[in-house]
C-alpha positions as CSV (number, residue, x, y, z in Angstrom):
1,X,0.0,0.0,0.0
2,X,1.2,3.6,-0.8
3,X,-0.4,6.9,-0.2
4,X,-0.3,10.0,-2.4
5,X,-1.2,13.4,-0.8
6,X,-2.1,16.0,-3.4
7,X,-2.2,19.4,-1.5
8,X,-4.6,21.6,-3.5
9,X,-4.1,24.7,-1.7
10,X,-7.0,26.7,-0.3
11,X,-9.7,25.0,-2.4
12,X,-13.0,24.9,-0.6
13,X,-15.9,22.5,-0.9
14,X,-18.0,25.1,-2.8
15,X,-15.5,25.3,-5.7
16,X,-14.8,21.6,-5.7
17,X,-18.5,20.7,-5.8
18,X,-19.2,23.3,-8.5
19,X,-16.8,21.8,-11.0
20,X,-17.4,18.2,-10.0
21,X,-21.1,18.6,-10.6
22,X,-21.0,20.5,-13.9
23,X,-18.4,18.2,-15.4
24,X,-19.7,14.7,-14.6
25,X,-17.1,12.9,-16.7
26,X,-14.1,14.8,-15.1
27,X,-11.5,13.4,-12.8
28,X,-12.9,15.6,-10.1
29,X,-16.3,14.1,-10.4
30,X,-14.9,10.6,-10.2
31,X,-12.9,11.5,-7.3
32,X,-16.0,13.0,-5.5
33,X,-18.2,10.1,-6.3
34,X,-15.7,7.4,-5.2
35,X,-14.0,8.9,-2.2
36,X,-14.7,9.5,1.5
37,X,-15.5,13.1,1.8
38,X,-14.5,15.4,4.6
39,X,-14.7,19.1,5.2
40,X,-11.7,20.1,7.3
41,X,-11.6,23.0,10.0
42,X,-8.3,24.5,10.8
43,X,-7.4,24.7,14.5
44,X,-5.4,27.9,14.1
45,X,-6.1,31.1,15.9
46,X,-5.8,34.6,14.4
47,X,-5.0,35.5,10.8
48,X,-5.2,32.5,8.5
49,X,-2.4,32.0,5.9
50,X,-1.3,28.8,4.1
51,X,2.2,29.0,5.7
52,X,0.5,28.8,9.0
53,X,-2.3,26.2,8.3
54,X,-0.2,23.7,6.3
55,X,2.3,23.3,9.3
56,X,-0.8,22.6,11.4
57,X,-1.8,19.9,9.1
58,X,1.7,18.6,8.8
59,X,2.6,18.7,12.5
60,X,-0.6,17.9,14.3
61,X,-0.6,20.9,16.5
62,X,-2.1,24.4,16.0
63,X,-0.2,27.7,15.5
64,X,-0.4,28.3,19.3
65,X,2.1,25.5,19.7
66,X,4.1,25.5,16.5
67,X,4.4,29.3,16.4
68,X,4.9,29.4,12.6
69,X,3.5,32.7,11.4
70,X,5.5,33.6,8.2
71,X,7.4,32.2,5.3
72,X,11.2,32.1,5.7
73,X,11.2,31.6,9.5
74,X,13.9,29.5,11.2
75,X,12.3,26.2,11.8
76,X,15.1,24.6,13.8
77,X,13.3,24.7,17.1
78,X,9.9,23.6,15.9
79,X,11.4,20.8,13.8
80,X,12.7,19.3,17.1
81,X,9.6,19.9,19.1
82,X,6.9,19.1,16.6
83,X,8.5,17.5,13.5
84,X,6.6,17.5,10.2
85,X,4.7,14.3,9.2
86,X,7.3,13.5,6.6
87,X,10.2,13.9,8.9
88,X,8.4,11.7,11.5
89,X,7.6,9.0,9.0
90,X,11.1,8.9,7.5
91,X,12.7,8.6,11.0
92,X,10.5,5.5,11.5
93,X,11.6,3.8,8.3
94,X,8.7,4.8,6.0
95,X,9.9,5.9,2.4
96,X,8.7,9.5,1.8
97,X,8.7,11.8,-1.1
98,X,8.2,15.6,-0.7
99,X,7.6,18.0,-3.5
100,X,6.8,21.7,-2.8
101,X,5.0,21.4,0.6
102,X,4.9,24.7,2.3
103,X,7.6,25.3,5.1
104,X,9.6,22.2,3.9
105,X,13.0,24.0,3.6
106,X,15.7,23.1,4.5
107,X,16.4,19.6,3.4
108,X,16.5,17.1,6.4
109,X,20.1,16.3,7.5
110,X,19.4,12.6,7.1
111,X,17.8,11.7,3.7
112,X,18.1,7.9,4.1
113,X,14.4,7.2,4.0
114,X,13.5,10.1,1.5
115,X,12.9,9.0,-2.1
116,X,13.0,12.6,-3.2
117,X,12.7,15.9,-1.6
118,X,12.1,19.3,-3.3
119,X,11.3,22.1,-0.8
120,X,8.7,24.8,-1.4
121,X,9.0,27.7,-3.8
122,X,9.8,30.1,-1.1
123,X,12.9,28.2,0.0
124,X,16.1,30.2,0.9
125,X,18.3,27.9,-1.2
126,X,18.0,25.6,-4.3
127,X,19.1,22.3,-2.6
128,X,17.1,19.3,-3.6
129,X,17.3,15.6,-3.5
130,X,18.3,14.0,-5.8
131,X,20.8,16.8,-6.5
132,X,20.0,17.1,-10.2
133,X,16.6,18.6,-9.4
134,X,18.3,21.7,-8.0
135,X,18.5,23.1,-11.4
136,X,14.7,23.1,-11.6
137,X,14.5,24.6,-8.1
138,X,16.9,27.4,-9.1
139,X,14.7,28.2,-12.0
140,X,11.5,27.9,-10.0
141,X,12.9,30.3,-7.3
142,X,13.9,32.8,-9.8
143,X,10.5,32.9,-11.3
144,X,8.9,33.4,-7.9
145,X,11.3,36.3,-7.3
146,X,10.4,38.0,-10.5
147,X,6.7,37.4,-10.3
148,X,5.3,39.3,-7.3
149,X,2.0,41.0,-7.3
150,X,2.1,41.2,-11.2
151,X,3.4,38.4,-13.4
152,X,6.4,39.3,-15.3
153,X,6.8,38.7,-19.1
154,X,10.5,38.1,-18.6
155,X,12.3,34.8,-18.0
156,X,15.4,34.2,-16.0
157,X,17.5,33.1,-19.0
158,X,20.4,31.7,-17.2
159,X,18.4,29.6,-14.8
160,X,15.9,28.5,-17.4
161,X,18.8,27.4,-19.7
162,X,20.3,25.3,-16.9
163,X,16.9,23.7,-16.2
164,X,16.1,23.0,-19.9
165,X,19.5,21.2,-20.5
166,X,18.5,18.6,-18.0
167,X,14.6,18.9,-18.2
168,X,14.1,15.5,-19.9
169,X,16.1,13.8,-17.3
170,X,14.1,15.4,-14.6
171,X,10.8,14.3,-16.1
172,X,9.5,17.2,-18.1
173,X,7.0,15.7,-20.6
174,X,6.6,16.6,-24.3
175,X,2.9,17.5,-23.9
176,X,3.9,20.0,-21.2
177,X,6.6,21.5,-23.5
178,X,3.9,22.0,-26.1
179,X,1.6,23.6,-23.5
180,X,4.5,26.0,-22.4
181,X,5.2,26.9,-26.0
182,X,1.4,27.5,-26.7
183,X,1.4,29.7,-23.6
184,X,4.1,31.9,-24.8
185,X,2.4,32.2,-28.2
186,X,-0.9,33.1,-26.6
187,X,0.7,35.8,-24.5
188,X,1.8,37.5,-27.8
189,X,-1.8,37.5,-29.0
190,X,-3.5,38.3,-25.7
191,X,-1.3,40.0,-23.2
192,X,-3.7,39.1,-20.4
193,X,-2.7,35.5,-20.8
194,X,0.7,36.1,-19.0
195,X,-1.1,35.6,-15.7
196,X,-1.2,31.9,-16.5
197,X,2.4,31.5,-15.9
198,X,1.6,30.9,-12.3
199,X,-0.3,27.7,-13.6
200,X,2.6,26.9,-15.9
201,X,4.9,26.5,-13.0
202,X,2.5,24.0,-11.4
203,X,2.5,22.0,-14.7
204,X,6.3,21.8,-14.8
205,X,6.4,20.8,-11.0
206,X,3.9,18.1,-11.5
207,X,5.7,16.5,-14.3
208,X,8.9,16.3,-12.2
209,X,7.0,15.1,-9.2
210,X,5.2,12.4,-11.2
211,X,8.5,11.3,-12.7
212,X,9.9,10.8,-9.2
213,X,6.8,8.9,-8.1
214,X,7.1,6.5,-10.9
215,X,10.9,5.9,-10.5
216,X,11.1,5.7,-6.7
217,X,7.6,4.4,-5.6
218,X,7.7,5.9,-2.1
219,X,5.3,4.6,0.6
220,X,3.9,8.1,0.9
221,X,4.4,11.3,-1.1
222,X,3.3,14.9,-0.9
223,X,2.7,17.3,-3.8
224,X,1.7,20.9,-3.2
225,X,0.2,23.3,-5.8
226,X,-1.0,26.9,-5.3
227,X,-2.2,27.7,-8.8
228,X,-5.9,27.3,-8.1
229,X,-5.7,29.4,-4.9
230,X,-4.0,32.3,-6.8
231,X,-6.7,32.4,-9.3
232,X,-9.5,32.2,-6.7
233,X,-8.1,35.2,-4.9
234,X,-8.3,37.3,-8.0
235,X,-11.2,36.0,-10.1
236,X,-13.7,34.4,-7.7
237,X,-16.5,37.0,-8.8
238,X,-16.3,35.6,-12.4
239,X,-17.5,32.2,-11.1
240,X,-19.7,33.2,-8.2
241,X,-21.0,36.7,-9.1
242,X,-24.0,36.0,-6.8
243,X,-21.7,36.1,-3.8
244,X,-21.5,39.9,-4.1
245,X,-23.8,43.0,-4.2
246,X,-25.5,43.5,-7.6
247,X,-23.4,45.4,-10.1
248,X,-20.3,45.2,-7.9
249,X,-18.2,44.2,-10.9
250,X,-18.5,45.6,-14.4
251,X,-19.4,43.1,-17.2
252,X,-16.2,43.9,-19.1
253,X,-14.0,42.9,-16.2
254,X,-16.0,39.7,-15.6
255,X,-15.8,38.7,-19.3
256,X,-12.1,39.5,-19.5
257,X,-11.1,37.2,-16.6
258,X,-13.8,34.6,-16.6
259,X,-11.7,31.8,-18.0
260,X,-8.8,32.0,-15.4
261,X,-10.3,29.8,-12.7
262,X,-11.6,27.3,-15.2
263,X,-8.0,27.1,-16.7
264,X,-6.4,26.5,-13.3
265,X,-9.0,23.9,-12.4
266,X,-8.5,22.2,-15.7
267,X,-4.9,21.7,-14.9
268,X,-5.6,20.2,-11.4
269,X,-8.2,17.9,-13.1
270,X,-5.5,16.7,-15.5
271,X,-3.1,16.0,-12.7
272,X,-5.7,14.3,-10.4
273,X,-6.8,12.1,-13.4
274,X,-3.1,10.9,-13.7
275,X,-2.9,10.2,-10.0
276,X,-6.3,8.3,-10.1
277,X,-5.1,6.1,-12.9
278,X,-1.8,5.4,-11.0
279,X,-3.7,4.5,-7.9
280,X,-6.0,2.1,-9.9
281,X,-3.0,0.3,-11.5
282,X,-0.9,0.1,-8.4
283,X,-3.7,-0.3,-5.7
284,X,-2.4,3.0,-4.2
285,X,-4.6,5.5,-2.2
286,X,-5.0,9.2,-2.9
287,X,-5.8,12.1,-0.5
288,X,-6.7,15.5,-2.1
289,X,-6.8,18.1,0.5
290,X,-6.5,21.7,1.5
291,X,-5.5,23.0,4.9
292,X,-8.2,25.8,4.7
293,X,-10.4,27.3,2.0
294,X,-11.5,30.5,0.4
295,X,-14.7,32.4,0.3
296,X,-16.0,35.7,-1.1
297,X,-15.0,39.0,0.6
298,X,-18.1,40.9,0.7
299,X,-16.9,44.5,1.3
300,X,-14.1,44.3,-1.2
301,X,-13.4,47.0,-3.7
302,X,-11.7,47.0,-7.1
303,X,-8.0,47.6,-6.8
304,X,-6.3,49.3,-9.8
305,X,-3.1,50.3,-8.0
306,X,-1.1,49.0,-5.0
307,X,1.8,50.6,-3.2
308,X,4.6,48.0,-2.8
309,X,8.1,47.6,-1.6
310,X,9.7,46.6,-4.9
311,X,13.3,46.9,-3.8
312,X,13.9,46.0,-0.1
313,X,17.7,46.5,-0.7
314,X,17.1,50.2,-1.5
315,X,14.8,50.8,1.4
316,X,17.3,49.3,3.9
317,X,20.2,51.1,2.4
318,X,18.2,54.3,2.7
319,X,18.0,53.5,6.5
320,X,21.7,53.0,6.5
321,X,21.5,49.3,7.0
322,X,24.4,47.5,5.2
323,X,23.6,44.6,2.8
324,X,25.7,42.2,5.1
325,X,23.4,42.9,8.1
326,X,20.4,41.0,6.6
327,X,19.4,38.4,4.2
328,X,16.2,38.2,2.1
329,X,13.6,35.5,2.4
330,X,11.1,34.6,-0.3
331,X,7.5,35.5,0.6
332,X,4.2,36.1,-1.1
333,X,3.5,39.7,-2.3
334,X,2.8,42.1,-0.9
335,X,4.7,40.9,2.1
336,X,8.5,41.3,2.3
337,X,10.5,39.1,4.8
338,X,14.1,39.5,5.8
339,X,16.4,37.8,8.4
340,X,18.5,40.3,10.4
341,X,22.1,39.1,11.0
342,X,23.1,41.8,13.6
343,X,21.5,43.5,16.5
344,X,22.4,46.8,14.9
345,X,19.7,46.1,12.3
346,X,16.9,46.6,14.8
347,X,18.2,49.9,15.9
348,X,18.4,51.2,12.4
349,X,14.9,49.9,11.7
350,X,13.6,52.5,14.1
351,X,14.1,55.1,11.4
352,X,11.1,53.7,9.6
353,X,9.0,55.8,11.9
354,X,10.3,58.9,10.1
355,X,8.9,57.7,6.7
356,X,5.4,58.5,5.7
357,X,3.7,57.2,2.6
358,X,0.6,59.3,1.8
359,X,0.3,59.8,5.5
360,X,0.8,56.1,6.5
361,X,3.7,54.3,8.1
362,X,5.4,51.2,6.8
363,X,4.3,48.3,9.1
364,X,6.8,45.7,10.3
365,X,6.6,42.9,12.6
366,X,9.2,40.7,14.4
367,X,8.3,37.0,14.2
368,X,8.8,34.5,17.0
369,X,12.0,33.5,15.3
370,X,13.4,37.0,14.8
371,X,12.6,37.6,11.0
372,X,11.2,40.9,10.1
373,X,8.0,41.2,7.9
374,X,7.3,44.4,6.1
375,X,3.9,45.5,4.6
376,X,2.4,48.8,3.5
377,X,-1.3,48.2,2.7
378,X,-2.1,51.2,0.4
379,X,-4.4,50.7,-2.5
380,X,-5.7,53.0,-5.3
381,X,-3.5,55.9,-4.6
382,X,-3.5,58.4,-7.5
383,X,-0.3,60.1,-6.6
384,X,2.4,58.6,-4.5
385,X,3.9,61.0,-1.9
386,X,6.8,59.8,0.3
387,X,8.2,61.9,3.1
388,X,11.2,61.5,5.4
389,X,11.4,63.8,8.4
390,X,8.7,66.0,6.7
391,X,10.8,66.3,3.4
392,X,9.5,64.8,0.2
393,X,11.8,62.1,-1.2
394,X,11.8,60.1,-4.5
395,X,10.3,56.7,-4.6
396,X,13.2,55.7,-6.7
397,X,15.6,56.3,-3.8
398,X,13.7,54.1,-1.4
399,X,12.5,51.1,-3.5
400,X,8.8,51.8,-3.1
401,X,6.4,52.1,-6.1
402,X,2.8,52.7,-6.9
403,X,2.1,49.6,-9.2
404,X,-0.7,49.3,-11.8
405,X,-2.2,45.8,-11.3
406,X,-2.4,43.9,-14.5
407,X,-5.8,42.2,-13.6
408,X,-7.2,45.1,-11.5
409,X,-8.0,42.6,-8.8
410,X,-7.6,42.5,-5.1
411,X,-8.3,39.6,-2.9
412,X,-11.9,39.1,-3.9
413,X,-11.9,35.8,-2.1
414,X,-9.9,35.2,1.1
415,X,-9.1,32.5,3.6
416,X,-11.8,30.7,5.6
417,X,-11.3,28.0,8.2
418,X,-13.0,25.2,6.1
419,X,-10.9,23.2,3.7
420,X,-11.5,19.7,2.0
421,X,-10.2,16.3,2.2
422,X,-11.1,13.5,-0.2
423,X,-9.8,9.9,0.4
424,X,-9.8,7.6,-2.6
425,X,-9.2,3.9,-2.0
426,X,-9.7,1.8,-5.3
427,X,-10.6,-1.3,-3.2
428,X,-13.4,0.6,-1.5
429,X,-15.1,2.1,-4.5
430,X,-18.0,-0.4,-4.5
431,X,-18.8,0.2,-1.0
432,X,-19.6,3.9,-1.4
433,X,-23.0,5.3,-2.2
434,X,-22.7,6.6,-5.8
435,X,-23.4,10.3,-6.0
436,X,-23.3,10.9,-2.2
437,X,-23.1,14.5,-1.0
438,X,-22.2,14.0,2.7
439,X,-19.0,15.8,3.7
440,X,-18.1,14.8,7.3
441,X,-16.7,17.5,9.6
442,X,-13.3,17.0,10.8
443,X,-10.5,18.9,12.4
444,X,-7.3,19.7,10.5
445,X,-5.5,18.1,13.5
446,X,-6.9,14.7,12.5
447,X,-4.7,14.5,9.4
448,X,-1.3,14.0,11.0
449,X,-2.2,11.3,13.6
450,X,-4.3,9.5,11.0
451,X,-1.4,9.2,8.6
452,X,0.9,7.9,11.3
453,X,-1.8,5.3,12.4
454,X,-2.2,4.2,8.8
455,X,1.5,3.3,8.7
456,X,1.2,1.6,12.1
457,X,3.4,4.1,13.8
458,X,3.3,5.4,17.4
459,X,1.5,8.7,17.6
460,X,3.3,11.4,19.7
461,X,1.4,12.4,22.9
462,X,1.2,16.0,21.9
463,X,-1.1,15.2,18.9
464,X,-4.7,15.5,20.1
465,X,-6.5,14.8,16.8
466,X,-8.6,11.7,15.8
467,X,-6.3,9.0,14.4
468,X,-9.0,7.0,12.6
469,X,-9.5,9.2,9.5
470,X,-7.8,6.8,7.1
471,X,-8.7,3.4,8.7
């Protein structure tokens, strides 16, 4: 028996049901009709983010205990106190594969029971196992750096070249190459299609993951994808306009972006179809899950412009903080995260209080592991006015810009506590009621102990969730 965990970030029951029901011949429909259905509820307190809720799923404790609040945090302490499910299983002799799961950097020191290990797209380094996958990760990380709030039309040529030289060895498939080529061509015809590069990254990643799955046949593997979540945030009103006040969005905007969520879902449907076929042929089991979901934001307004920190190095240099006093951490825009290297950094940071951006301060927060997170939070500003000590300064000197958003979208859908978990067992198909709609309510804390129980392991005493989820 082997288990595949497909981490479909932030997809809620509403969206899954919508597509499974309107496309009865789809893989999503097959999965729904032949799986045990659960609606998960996160156990986390406070602001919900995937870099918080996935560690809760993976570690079997809430954020009150694991204290993970941001990307790029130093996880040394928490990895000892509450190790991730894949570290726990590997230490107990289970062969594990990891591809892209959030907060999975750095690589474990002992890789003996890991079939493959590719950290998330916000990793601080390109290290992967096997090592040849590092060329992919270097390219992957370069694309994340260049694609913040807007998607760049550029390509990191050096990193892309290194990746493409070994792409076939890594598992990139010819159909995906054609899809990528078609994507570039469509961008020339319709410039809006550049936003689909987020999904293109997921297509590349899945090819490489699936190749490792076939080659190494781990007992359990994890694959994470964020491409549907990013589309839901931006384009939810195009699928569920009834969730908002009448005439909240103009018809032209709805028409312009109405195909983006369907495109993202189509890619996941293709990937799940491959995994279902793999499970049927190998008698493996599949879990498709999200650590939380998304739902419509009722009082949201259209965002055409957003003030962002576009060059953190310039901002910190303006504050007389040398480059060697800090190191960057990858994070999801509009957040910026850095790791201070000296105590002097914190003193210099106090100068931020002298900066005003259209009357507002730059917000910053020190995490539990001493990283610094920056955020501004200014939308739809016609004219950017930056002052230091009451004197107007140029935005070019400080690394802050007023960006025109390419899709004029804010977070029209945002995080909700409820996610999904579907458990597909080929041997159990005939025992399920065809077409059932009952989604049982469970806690996200049930996931980790249930995985351990499935592999006959000893569940740590700090895990309080139900362990019978996959029995």
